[in-house]
C-alpha positions as CSV (number, residue, x, y, z in Angstrom):
1,M,-17.0,-26.6,2.2
2,S,-14.1,-27.4,4.4
3,K,-11.6,-26.3,1.7
4,A,-13.4,-23.0,1.2
5,L,-13.4,-22.3,5.0
6,T,-9.7,-23.1,5.1
7,M,-8.9,-20.8,2.2
8,L,-11.0,-18.0,3.7
9,A,-9.3,-18.3,7.1
10,L,-5.9,-18.5,5.5
11,L,-6.4,-15.4,3.4
12,S,-8.0,-13.5,6.3
13,Y,-5.2,-14.2,8.7
14,A,-2.5,-13.5,6.1
15,S,-4.1,-10.2,5.0
16,T,-4.6,-9.1,8.6
17,C,-1.0,-9.8,9.4
18,L,0.3,-8.0,6.4
19,R,-2.0,-5.0,7.0
20,L,-0.8,-4.7,10.6
21,L,2.9,-5.1,9.5
22,C,2.5,-2.3,6.9
23,Y,1.0,0.3,9.2
24,R,2.8,3.6,9.3
25,R,2.0,5.7,12.3
26,G,3.1,9.0,10.8
27,L,2.6,11.8,13.4
28,A,0.5,9.6,15.8
29,N,1.9,9.2,19.3
30,H,3.7,6.0,20.2
31,R,2.0,4.1,22.9
32,M,3.8,1.1,24.3
33,H,0.7,-0.9,25.3
34,I,-0.9,-0.4,21.8
35,S,2.4,-1.5,20.2
36,L,2.4,-4.6,22.3
37,V,-1.2,-5.5,21.3
38,A,-0.3,-4.9,17.7
39,W,2.7,-7.1,18.0
40,L,0.7,-9.9,19.6
41,L,-1.9,-9.6,16.8
42,I,0.8,-9.8,14.2
43,V,2.3,-12.9,15.8
44,A,-1.1,-14.6,16.4
45,T,-2.5,-14.0,12.9
46,G,0.9,-14.9,11.2
47,T,1.2,-18.1,13.2
48,S,-2.4,-19.0,12.4
49,A,-1.8,-18.4,8.7
50,L,1.3,-20.6,8.8
51,E,-0.4,-23.4,10.7
52,I,-3.2,-23.5,8.2
53,L,-0.8,-23.2,5.2
54,L,1.3,-26.1,6.5
55,G,-1.8,-28.2,7.1
56,L,-1.3,-28.5,10.9
57,R,-5.0,-27.6,11.6
58,H,-8.2,-26.9,9.8
59,P,-10.3,-23.9,11.0
60,S,-14.0,-24.3,12.0
61,F,-16.8,-22.1,10.7
62,G,-16.6,-19.9,13.9
63,E,-12.9,-19.4,13.7
64,T,-13.2,-18.4,10.0
65,A,-15.9,-15.9,10.8
66,V,-13.8,-14.4,13.6
67,A,-10.8,-14.2,11.1
68,L,-12.9,-12.5,8.5
69,I,-14.3,-9.9,11.0
70,L,-10.8,-9.2,12.4
71,S,-9.5,-8.8,8.8
72,Y,-12.3,-6.4,7.9
73,L,-11.7,-4.3,11.0
74,A,-7.9,-4.2,10.4
75,H,-8.4,-3.1,6.8
76,R,-11.1,-0.6,7.8
77,T,-8.8,1.1,10.3
78,Q,-5.8,0.9,7.9
79,G,-3.9,-1.2,10.4
80,N,-4.2,1.3,13.2
81,V,-4.6,-1.0,16.3
82,A,-5.6,2.0,18.6
83,Q,-8.5,2.8,16.3
84,L,-9.4,-0.9,16.0
85,I,-9.6,-1.1,19.8
86,R,-11.7,2.0,20.0
87,R,-14.1,0.7,17.4
88,I,-14.5,-2.6,19.3
89,H,-14.7,-0.9,22.7
């Protein structure tokens, strides 16, 4: 079970990081505070994926669930952090 949780968390963090990195804003307005939140999410998810990949830590069930939910929301909003915040708020 622990290996399955580890793989799920790793894939969730990595896919979230990549989805956020690949976001194209098109004609949307640039908002500095949203860009900062997006950057923080990219750094946090990327760092978490690397820590798990290098074996520095093992995620719990709760952390894996949060990673899966965040990944689902990031993909659902196509990497648009402003929409992600609106959906959560």
